[in-house]
N, C-alpha and C positions, 0 to 999 in steps of 0.2 A: 211448539209454535214460535217462530222468531218474533221477539219483542219489537223488532224493527218494523214488522207488519203493523203493529198497533200504533207505533210512533207515526208512521207515514199516513195511516188512515185517519188518525186523530187530527193531524195537521191539515189534511185535505178537507175533512168534514168541518173542522173549526173555521178555516178561512172561507170555505164555501158558504157557511151559514152567516159569517160576519158580513160578507159582501152582498148577500141577499138583502140584508137590512140597509145597506148603503146605496143600493141602486146600481143600474147597469153602467151608467157613464163613469161613476167613481170607480167601480170594479174594473172597467176597461182601462182606465188610466193607471190603476194600480198594477194590472197585469203587464202593461207596457213597461212600467218601472221595474217589475220583477224580472222580465225578460232582459232588459238592459243591464240590470244589476248582475244577472247571471253571466252575461257576456263579459262584463268588466271583471268579475271575480275570477273567471278562468283566464283572462288576459294577465291578471296580476298574481295568479296563484303561484307559479314558479318563482318569480322575483321576490314575492313576499316571504315565501317559505325559505328561500336561500338566505334572505336577510336575517330571518330569525335563527336559522341554523348557524350562521357565521357569528352573530352578535351575542347570542345568549350563552351563558356559562354551562359547562357540562357537569358541574357539581353544585350542590346546595339546592335551595328551594326552587330556583328557576330551571333546574335540570328537567323537571316535569314539563315545563313550558317548551323547552328545546325539543324534548321527545315528542311534543305535540305540534311541531312546526308545520307539518304538511296539512294537518287538519285545520289549524288556526290560519294558515296561509290561504285556505279556501274560504273559511267561514267569515273572517274579518273583512276582506274586501267585499264580499256579498252583502253583509249587514251594513257596512259603511256606505256602499254605493246605493243600496236601496233607501237608506235613511236620507241621504243627500238628494237623490232624485225625487223622492216623495216630497221633501220640504220645498224643493225648487218648483215642482209642478203645482203644489198646493198654493204657492204664491201667485203663479201665473194663471191658474184656473181656480179661483176661490169659490166659484158657484157651481152647483150641480146642474145637470140637464134633466128636466122632468119628461118622462115618456110614459107610455101606458103601464099600469101596474104589473100586468102579466109579463111585459117585456123587461121591466125593472127586476122582477123576481127571478125569472128564468135566466136572463142575460147576466144579472149580478151573480147568481149562483154558479153559472158555467164559468164566468171569468174568475170568480173566487176560487173555484175548484182547480182551474188551470194554474192559477198562481200558487195554490196549495201544492199541486204536483211538483212544480219547479222548486218551491221552497223545501218540500219534503225531500226531494232528490239531493239538494245541496246539504241538507241536514244529515241525511243518512250517510253521505260520502264523507262529510267533515268529521262526524263522530267516528266513523269507521277507520279514519286515519290516525286516531289517537293511540297512544301506547296502552293497549288493553288486551284481554284474552282474544285469541284467534277466533273463538266462537262467541264473541260478545253479542248478546241479544239473541243467540241461537241462529244467527244468520251466517251461513256458509255459502259462498258462491263457487269456490274452486274445490274440485274433488279429483282424486286419482283416476286417470283413464287407462287405456291400454298400456301395459307395461309400467303402470303407475306414473305415466306422464301427467302433467297438470292440465286439467280441462275445465273450462268455465261452464257451469251447469245450473246452479241454484239461482232462483229469482224470487222477488217478493210477490205478494198477492197483486199489488199494484206496483209494477216495476219502475218506481219513480227514478231510481238511479240510472237505469237503462234508458229511460225516456230523456232525462237530462243529457246523458252522454251522447245519445243518438241525435237529439235536437241540435246541440251546439257543435257536435262533430260534423254534421252535414252543413251547418251554417258556416263553419270555418273553411270549407272548400267551395262555398257558394257566395252568399252575400258578404261574408266577412273574409273572403279568400285572401291569403297572404303567404309569404314564403315559409312561415313556421306554423302552418295550420294545425289546430288541435288534433284533428283526425290523423294527421301525418306523424304526430309524436306521441299521442295517447290513443291508439286504436281500440284499447280495452279499458277506457277510463273508469267505467263502473267497477272493474275488478281491482283497480289499484289499491283501494283501502285494504282489502284482504291480503294482497301481496305484501303490503307494509306490515300487517299484523301477524303474518305467518312466520313467527320467530320461534326459537327454541323454547321449550317449556310451555307451549300453548300460548305464547304471547308475552312471556316474562323477560325475554332478552331485548336488546336494542332494536328499535324499528326504524331508526334513521341513521344516516351517515353524513357527517359534515363534509363539504366538498374537498377539503384537504385530507380527508381520511383515507383516500385511495387514489391511485392513478394507473392507467393502462401503460404497461412498460414493454410488452411484447405481444406479437400476434403470430399465429401459425395456422397452417392448413394441412389436413391429412388426406392422402390419397392422390394417386396419379390420374391422368385422363382416362376415363372409362371405368374407374372404380365405382361400384354401386354403394348406395347408402347401407344396404344390408351387409355388405362386406365390411364397411367401416364400423358398423355396430355389432360385428360378430365377436367371437372370443378374443380376449387379449391375454397377457401373461398373468393376470390376476383372476379373471373369471372366464371360463371356457364357453359359457352359454351365449346364445343370441339375445341381444337387447332389442326390445320392440318399443317404438315410440310413436306418438301422434302429436299433431300440433294442438294449439290451445282450444281449438274448436272440435277436436276429436277426429280430424281428417289425417289421412296418411301423407307423409312427405313424399315428394317426387323421388323415384328411385335413383335419379342422377344427382340428388342433393349431395353437398360436400360437408365436411366437418371443419368448422372454424373454431380456433382456440384463441383465448385472450388471457394473458398473464397479468394479474392485478397485484400491485404492491400495496398492501394495507399498512397504514402508518399507525403511530402510537394512539392517536385519538379515535381509532376505529374499534378499540377493544372494549369488551364487557367489563363489569365490575371485578371479575376474577382475573382479569389480565389476558383473556383469550379472545381471539376473533372467532365468532361462531356465525355460520351463514348457511341457509338452506336454498333449494333451487327456486323457490317462489320469490326470493329476494334479489335474484339476479336475472335480468332478461336482456336479450339482444333485440334491438329494433332494426328491422330491415324494410327497405322500400322495393316494390316491384311495379311494373307497368302492366295495366290491363290491356285488353284488345283495343281500347279506344285511346290509348296513350296516357291514361290518367294514373296518378300515383296511388298505389295501394300499400298501406303500412301493415306490418305484422309483428307481433311480439313472439319471440322464440325463447324458450327456457332451456337451461343447460341439461345435457344428458349425463354429464360426468364432471368431476372436479379432480384436480391434481394438487396435492399439498403434502407437507411434511408428514410422514408416518412416524419418524423417529428423529429427534433433533440431534442426538449425539450417540453414536455416529450418525451423520446426516444420511437420511434415506427418505425418498419421496415415494408416494403411492398414488394410484388412480382409483377413484371411488365413483361407482355408478349411482345415479339418482334413479334407482329402480324399486324403491320402497317408499311408502307414505311416511311423512314426518321424518325425513332423513336430513341430518344437519352435519356439516363438516366443521370441526373445531381445530384450531391451531394447537401445536405442541411446542414445548420449549418457551423461552422467555425473551426471544429476540425482539427488538423494538419494531423493526419492519419485517413483514411477513409476505411471502409470495404464494398466491393461489392461481391455478389455471382453471378456466371454465371452458367446456367444449359444447358447441351448438350445431345442430343440423341446419344447414342453410340451403334453401332451394336454388337451383342453378342460375336463375336470372335475378336473384335478389341481391341488393347492395346493402351491406351493414351501414347503419347511420349513427347509432348511439348505443351505449351500454348503460343500463340502469342498475345501480347497486344500492339497495335499501332506499330507493326513491330518487337518489341523486343521479343526474344524467351526465355522462361523459361522452362527448361527441367524438365520432370516428371519421377520419378523412381517408378514404381508400383510393382517392384519385391521384395521390402523389407517388404511386408506385410502391416500392418496398417499405416506405416509411409512413406511419400515421402522422397526424398533425402534431402530436406531442413527442415525436421522435421514436415511437415504439418500433423496434426492429421486427422484420417479418421473416419467417422460415417456412419452407415447404418440405413436408415429410412425405416420401413416396408411398409409404404403406403404414399400416397399424404397427407392424413389427418394428419399423424404423423409428416411429414415435416412441413405442414402449421401451426401446433400448436406451433412450435418453432420459427417461423419467426417473429411475431410482437414484442416480447420482446428481440430480438437479440440472442436467443438461437441457431439459426442456424449459424449465422456468428461468434458468440463468441465476445470476447473483444479484443481490441487492446493492452491494457496495464492494469495491475492490480496494486493497491497500494502495495508497499512493507510493511512488518511489521513495519519497522522503521518509514515509513511515517504515517501509521495508528496511531502509538503511539504518534507521534508528533502532529498529527491533534487533538487527544484527549487531549493531555497535551502540548500545545504550549510552546516553550522555547525561542522564539525569543527575541532579545535584545529590550529594550524599546527605541524607537527613536521618533523623532519629526514628527508630522503629518503635511506635507508640501504641498501636492498637492491639491491646490484650496479648502482647508478646507474639503476634503472628508475623510470619515472614512477608515482606512486601507491603505491609500495612493493609492486608486484605484478610478478612475473616469469613470463611465459608461455613457459617453456622446459623441456624434459624433461632435468633434470639434478639431481644431488645437491648443490645450491648450488655452492660452489667446491671440493667435495671429490671424491676418487676413491678407491675401495676396491680394494685389490689382491686378485685372485682367490686363494682359499685362506685369506683372513683374514676372511671375511664373517660368521663366528660364527652367530648365530641368524637370519640373513637367508636366505631361499630365493631362489636366483638362477637365471637362464637366460641364458647368454651374458653380455652387459654389463648386463642388466636385473635389477632387484630385483622378484621376484614378490610376496613378502610377507615379513613378519617384523619383528623388533626386535633391536637390538644397540647396544652402547656401545663407542666406539673412543677411543683417545688421538688427539688432534687431529694430532699430528706424524706419525701413520702414514697420514694421508689426503691427503698432498701429491700424490703421483702423478707428480711430475716425472721424466721419463726412463723411465717405466714403459711397457713394450711394450703396444700397443693391445689385443692379445688377452688381456692380464691385467687390463684395466681393467673395473671395475663402476661405471658412472656414470650410469645411467638407471633409470627406473621402468617397470614393466609398464604398457602403455597399449593403447588400441584405435584403430581407424581413425576412430572417431566422437568421440573425446575428446582432450583435451590436458592435460598436467600444468601446473599453475600454482602457484607459490610465493608466499606472502604473508608479508611481514615484519611480525610483531606484537611486536617487541622494544620495550623502553623507549626512547622518543624517536623511534620510527619513525612513519610516517604512519598506520599501523593499530595503534598501541599499544593493547593490550587495557585498559590503565589508563583510557583515554578512555571506554571502554564502562562500566567499573565506576563511574567518577565520574559518569556520566550515569544511573546507576540500573540497569544490567544485573545480572541475577541469575546465580548460579553454575549454575543449571539451564538457562540460555538457550543456544541453539544459536549457533555461530560460523560464519556462512555467507557465501559469495559469491553474488551475485544477477546473472543475466545479462539481456540485453534481451528474452528470451522469458519472463521472470519465473520461471525455474527457480531453485531453491535448491540449493546444494551444500554439504554438510558436509565438513570435512577428513577425509582418509583416512589421515593421518599427519602427522608433523612432524620437523623437524631441530632438536634442542636443543643449544646450545653454551654451555659454562661454567655450566650450570644448578646444579651442585652445588659451585661455588666451585673447581672443578678444570678442567684443560685437557682436558675430555672432550666428545665429540660423540655424542649419542644419536639414532639413526635409527629411526623407527617408520613402517611402511607396511603397511596392511591394507585393500585395496579392498573386501573384503566386510564390514568392521567399522568403519564411519565413527565419528568422534568426535562425539557428539551433545549435549555440554554443555560449557560453559566450565570446569566443575569437573574435567573429565577431561584438561585440558591442564596442562603444567608451569606453575607460577606464575612470574610476573615481578615484579620489585620495583624501585622507583626508587632504592633503596639499592645496587643492583647493576647499574649501567648497562653493565657488560661482558658481561652475559648477552644472548644472541641466541636468538630463537625464530622459526622459519620454518614456517608451516603448509603442508601439501601438499594440493592439491585436484586432482581430475580432473574437468574440466567438459566439457560438450558443445562440439564444435568443428565448423565455425566458429561463433563467437558473440562477443558483446561483454559484458564485465563492466561493470555499472553501479553496483554498490555493494558494500561490505563491512559486514555487519551482525552485531551480537550481540543476539539476540532482537529487540526492537522498536527498538533503538538503531542508527541508521545511523552507524557510526564514520567511514566514508570514502565519499563519493559521487563517482562519475565521470560523472554524467549529462550534463554539458556536453561531455565528451570521453571516451566509454567506451573501455575498454582492449580492443583487438582481440586475439582469440585464434583462431589458425588450427590445423588439424591438424598433428601433429608426426611426420614420418617418422622411422624409426629411423636413428640415426647409426652 
C-alpha cells in the first residue's frame, strides 16, 4: 500500500476535523486562502526553483537543498502565501459568523476537507520532487506500456495530486488565462514528481539539472514526405526489429507522425559524482502544442524513443539506443568536459514543438524562425532512416562540441612555447598519464574531507602536512594512492608549476584571461577541464592540498591556486580524467596553446586498478 495514501488521507481527515470545530465561515475563509495560495505557489514554482538551482552550491551540505529545488520551489511559496493570506484576512475579519450548528459542522467539515485535498495535493507533489527513491512511499504513477513506452497509470485512493493538477490546469486556461498557462506547459503536472525521481539506481542519481548544465545545439528530422511512423520506427543498422510506441496515455501516435531529433550538449555541471552524464527517457520530454477542433491549444508531453551518444570515446564511435526496455539509462563514456547526446521523439503531424524538458529544466524552442531555433541550433532534414544511420557512427549527426581556431591550428603545427624545465616526475611534456596522487600516499584513517573507497579517492578536498604523506613501510591495505576512475578514462597529471613546461605564467604572458578554461586537448578534438589539483607549498608552508571532484570540474584559470615566480618552491599539479585510449596533443588556456605535442602526442591508455 503506498504510504502516500495514508499521508493524503490523514491530511484530509485532520483538516476536515479541525475546521468542523472552527465553524463554516472560518473554514470557508481558510479554503479561499488555500485556493489562492495554491495559485500563487504554481505561479512562483518555476522562478523559485530556478533561483534555488542557480544560487545553491552543488557540493557540501547545501547540495541536498539544491537537489530538492523543485520540491522546495513548490512547497515554500505555498506555505508562505497561505501564512500571509491567513494573517491578512484574520486582521480584516477578526470575528466569526454564527450560523445554525448543523450548517457550521457540515459546512466547516466540507470546506476543511476541500482545503485538505488541496494541501495534500501540494504536499504529495512537493515531497515527490525531492531526491529520493523512485518508489518512495510505494507510489508509482508511471509504468511501461506497449513497447515499454512510458504511460501514466497509477493513482492514489484519493487522487489529490490529480485533483490539484486538474483544478489549476483548467483555471490557467479560464479565469487565470495567460500566455504561459500552466496547462500549456505542464499538461501532466501530477506526473512530474516521478519523472524527476526516475533516475538511475532507483533514484540514486541526480534528479535536477542546473540551467547552464545543457543547451540545445542541433535539431533534425527523419523521413521524407509520405514516410509513415511505422517505417521510421522499423529496423535500423543496430536493431532489425520493429519498435512499437504509444503516447503517455497509452494511445497510438498518428501513422503520419514524424521523428524529431534534438542534440543536447551537456556541460561539466551536469555530471554525476562519478563524472558521467546518466539519463533515462523519463527525464527528457518534448512539449508540443496542437489545436483542437475549436481552435484551442492542447499540450502534450512526448518522451524519446531513442538516444544517440558515444559508444566508444577513443576511437570515437557513436551508437543509437532504443528506449524499449524498462529502467533503461544512457551513460556517457570518456572524460570530455562537454558531451553530446541526441534524443528522438515521435511528433504528430500538426504538432508544434514548444520546449524540451531535461531533468525538470525547460529549454524553449522557437521553430518559427525557419532552419534556426532561437539559440542558433542548426536544423537538418534526413530523407530516410538509412540516411540518418549513415551519419551516426562517426558523429556526423551530433556534430562537434568545439573546433580548433585557426590560431590554435597554426600553433599546433608550429609550437612557440617557451623552453622550460621538465619537472614532473621525469615525464615528457610535463604530463604524467598514471593513476596516482603524485608521489604521495595517504594513510587510511587520516583522509579528512576526502571520500574514499578502498585505495581510491571518490571525491573531496583536504589539506595535509607533507611529512604525513610519505607512506614508506605502510601496509598496502592502509594506502590511499589512487583516484576514482572508469574503464573508458585515464587519470592524467599536468605540472603547471613555475618553470615547468606547462607553467601557467606562460599563458598569462601571452594574454590568457582569468576566465579562460585550462584544458587538455586530445587527438579527437575533445576538451578536458581539470577535475582537481595537488597543491604543494602554496601557502608558504609544508602543506599539500588535494582537491578531486569528477562532477565539478574547474572551468576557469581564476579558480586555480595562484603561482608566482617569486615562489619557485611552489608546485601545482592539475588532475585530469580523459578518454582512453587517446593521445594528448596540446595543453591550452583559452585560445593560448601553452604546450603543443602535435609532433609526438602523449599516449594515454586505460588504467587498471592497482
